[in-house]
Structures are given as structure tokens and as C-alpha cells.
KELO-121654 format. One line per 5 residues: for each residue z, x, y of C-alpha. Coordinates in Angstrom, 2 decimals, m for minus. Each point is the difference from the previous one (the first is absolute). Layout:
<pts>
Z/X/Y  ... $
</pts>
This chain:
<pts>
77.25/m24.70/m254.51  m2.08/1.49/m2.60  m4.39/m0.51/m0.43  0.76/m2.43/m2.59  2.62/m2.42/2.06 $
m2.61/0.34/2.71  m2.55/m1.24/m2.01  1.75/m2.81/m0.83  1.14/m0.81/2.93  m3.59/0.07/1.37 $
m1.30/m2.38/m2.93  2.93/m2.56/1.09  m1.20/0.16/3.44  m3.38/m0.97/m0.49  0.91/m2.70/m2.09 $
2.82/m1.71/1.92  m1.83/0.54/3.54  m2.72/m2.40/m0.12  2.02/m2.43/m1.58  2.56/m0.62/2.71 $
m2.42/0.84/2.58  m0.69/m3.62/1.21  3.00/m2.51/m1.36  m0.15/m3.23/0.79  3.09/m1.07/2.28 $
m0.82/m3.94/0.25  m2.51/m2.78/m1.51  m3.40/m0.01/1.12  m0.17/3.96/0.60  m1.44/1.85/m2.72 $
m1.96/m1.73/m2.39  m2.16/1.12/m3.31  m2.38/m0.30/m2.30  m1.56/0.98/m2.87  m2.20/m1.04/m2.83 $
0.79/m1.14/m3.66  m2.52/m0.68/m2.63  0.24/m1.84/m3.10  m2.52/m2.25/m2.61  m0.57/m2.89/m0.59 $
m0.25/m0.74/m3.83  m3.46/0.22/m0.33  0.52/3.50/1.25  m1.65/m0.05/3.60  2.15/1.96/2.40 $
1.95/m1.83/3.02  1.33/1.31/3.13  3.17/m0.66/2.01  0.96/0.77/3.14  3.95/m0.28/0.63 $
0.98/0.28/3.57  4.01/0.82/0.25  2.60/m0.22/3.15  1.26/3.63/m0.87  3.40/m1.68/2.07 $
0.38/m3.40/m1.54  m1.78/0.90/m3.10  m2.10/m2.94/0.26  m2.73/m0.46/m1.91  m2.12/m1.88/2.68 $
m3.17/0.13/m2.69  m1.49/1.03/m2.53  m4.10/m1.14/0.18  m2.05/0.00/m3.24  m3.84/0.29/m0.42 $
m1.98/1.72/m2.32  m0.98/2.67/2.64  1.97/0.56/3.40  m1.50/2.41/2.93  1.38/0.69/3.01 $
m1.63/m3.37/1.62  2.26/m1.80/m2.42  3.37/2.38/1.26  m1.21/m0.57/3.40  m0.54/m3.91/m0.51 $
3.96/m0.25/m1.81  1.39/2.03/2.88  m0.95/m2.31/2.26  1.24/m2.95/m1.65  3.04/1.33/m0.30 $
0.57/1.38/3.85  m1.37/m4.03/1.10  3.97/m0.61/m1.61  1.79/3.02/0.59  m1.38/1.60/3.05 $
m1.41/3.84/m0.66  2.32/2.42/m1.33  0.80/3.36/1.82  m1.39/1.99/m3.69  m2.43/m0.69/m2.87 $
0.64/2.68/m2.14  m2.60/0.37/m2.77  m1.50/3.15/m1.91  m3.80/1.46/0.27  m2.48/m2.14/m1.86 $
m2.96/m1.13/1.93  0.98/m3.79/0.12  2.98/1.78/1.85  m1.43/2.19/2.19  m3.42/m1.95/1.15 $
m0.67/0.42/3.42  m0.33/m3.77/1.18  2.95/m0.50/m1.72  1.99/2.77/2.20  m1.64/m1.27/2.67 $
1.40/m2.91/m0.36  3.53/0.84/m0.38  0.04/1.64/2.46  m1.08/m2.42/2.55  2.31/m2.53/m1.36 $
3.25/2.30/1.67  0.97/1.64/m4.29  m0.53/4.08/m0.71  m0.75/1.07/m3.49  1.53/2.04/m2.00 $
m1.58/1.37/m2.75  1.87/2.24/m2.00  m1.26/2.97/m1.60  m2.84/0.68/m2.74  1.43/m0.08/m3.55 $
3.87/m0.77/1.58  0.50/m3.80/m1.60  3.57/0.81/0.12  m0.37/m0.05/4.45  m0.64/m3.69/m1.03 $
2.47/m0.90/m1.75  1.59/m3.26/0.78  m3.29/m1.23/m1.15  m0.55/1.82/m2.50  3.80/m1.65/m1.16 $
m1.41/m3.13/0.51  m4.00/0.71/m1.96  2.61/0.79/m3.55  2.29/m3.18/0.28  m3.86/m2.37/m0.02 $
m0.54/2.34/m2.96  2.91/m0.10/m1.60  0.70/m3.97/0.68  m2.81/m1.27/0.27  m3.48/1.98/m1.01 $
1.80/1.52/m3.65  0.54/m3.39/m1.29  m2.55/m2.42/1.10  m3.48/m0.20/m0.88  m2.19/m1.42/1.90 $
m2.87/m2.35/m1.26  m1.92/m0.67/3.62  0.56/1.51/3.43  1.07/m3.24/1.23  2.74/m0.26/m2.05 $
0.88/3.87/0.53  m0.03/m1.18/4.00  2.42/m2.78/m0.52  2.31/2.11/m2.27  0.40/3.17/1.80 $
0.56/m2.29/2.93  2.60/m2.19/m1.35  1.32/3.44/m0.96  m0.01/1.45/3.24  1.98/m3.44/1.22 $
2.97/0.62/m1.69  m0.08/3.52/0.44  0.71/m0.75/3.29  2.06/m3.21/0.15  2.22/0.53/m3.50 $
m0.30/3.38/m1.42  3.72/2.23/0.95  m1.10/3.20/0.98  2.14/2.71/0.04  m0.68/1.32/3.29 $
0.96/m2.61/1.54  3.13/m0.93/m1.27  m1.68/m2.25/m3.02  m0.90/m2.47/2.38  m4.36/m0.95/0.15 $
m1.89/1.52/3.02  m1.14/m3.21/1.73  1.65/m3.01/m1.56  m1.93/m3.52/0.88  1.38/m1.84/2.99 $
m0.45/m3.45/1.17  m1.33/m0.65/3.85  1.46/m2.49/0.72  m2.97/m1.99/2.40  m2.86/m1.19/m3.12 $
2.06/1.19/m3.26  m2.16/3.40/m0.23  1.75/2.43/m2.65  m1.01/4.03/1.24  1.25/3.08/m1.14 $
2.42/1.08/2.91  m2.04/2.61/0.96  m2.44/m2.26/1.56  1.88/m2.71/1.53  0.41/2.32/3.48 $
m3.85/m0.24/0.40  m0.41/m3.41/m0.80  m0.39/m1.64/2.98  m1.96/1.74/3.00  m1.43/1.96/m2.43 $
m3.22/2.20/1.10  m2.70/0.99/m2.24  m0.44/4.28/0.85  m4.25/m0.73/m0.61  m2.36/m2.84/1.18 $
0.30/m2.12/m3.17  1.79/m0.18/m2.67  m1.44/2.04/m2.97  m2.80/m2.25/m2.27  2.03/0.51/m3.41 $
3.61/0.01/0.71  2.45/1.96/m3.17  2.35/m2.33/m1.75  3.54/m0.58/1.77 $
</pts>
């Protein structure tokens, strides 16, 4: 093997290996999250915290606020874990909101593990990066939000459509979380939430005070 071929092979190994190091094998195995930014019509920034299940491709939450910090991340995860239970792993980049000591300790306390990508390697969080791209291409680039409240409503409607209606090629052109009706009470919920509705226990002593939109 020539030196040029060895160099190229080594480069490909460095690129490919992190992506397959931790692969989701079932629902609730690996969650990943990331931030996306946009602006309202007046030029003011707002942020979105996107949380997805890597196996089902479901967008479990998109939290929209002017500012989001590690406390918002913790509260969003807590609300999701109340419904779903803790995942085995939570994947993210090394942003300050994700590596905060309080957040890392809390994730460990509920029985999950952090899976941080290598700095400067967004491809290692490929599922979330792909979702972020779809969010921007299919919604953000074509919408003008005149207020934060309007952004929250429209983005939540898009998330529900993404989960329940939009076909995904990786899922044989089926949506990741079609809505179902629970017989007793007639509640309509994403299918992935259904098993946890009865007897669900909070992973924290109390529910977060400012829950994300579901």
C-alpha cells in the first residue's frame, strides 16, 4: 500500500469511526440535542433546543426562547424523561450549556450517560445535524416570525407534522411517531409516549417549572 493510500485510509478511519462508535439500537437508547438560532422580524435572535431520538428519528422537543442555558436543557430533559424514562445515552457537542457540571451530574444521577462528540466534529452528531438542516430548509428559511410567541406556535406545529405525517426515507417513508389514541380517556399522543403514560415516575423530585412545548 502506498503512503498516499495509507494517509487517505487513516483520514477516512478518523472520519468514520466516531460515527459508528455509539449507534442507537432501540427507541430511548440514544437521544441527541443541539441548538439552532434564528431571528424574529425585528432582528432579535431566538434559540431552539432540539432533542431527537436517534433510533426512531422522532423530534421529541423543540424548546424556543430568546435565551437558553444549561438549566433550560436540564428542564427539557426532565420533562421528556417523565414521559419516556431516561435514555441510555445523551449525545451532544461540547457547548457550555451541555457540559455544565450541574447538568452532567443530574444526567448521571438519573442513570443516563453523556456521549460528547469530539470538539470541532459536528459530523459525530450527524442525526441531530441532519434534523437541524431539515428544520432550517423546510421551515425557518421560508417563514417570517413577527414575535417569539408566533415562532413557538409555528415551530411546534411543524414538529408535530414532522413526527406524525412527514415521511422519512430512513424509515421506509413512514413518519417516526404517528399519533395514536389511548383507549381509556381518548388521548392522542405520539406512539413512543404511550408505554410510559401509566405508572410513569418523574426522574426528579418535582416537574420542571417551565416545561417545553410537546
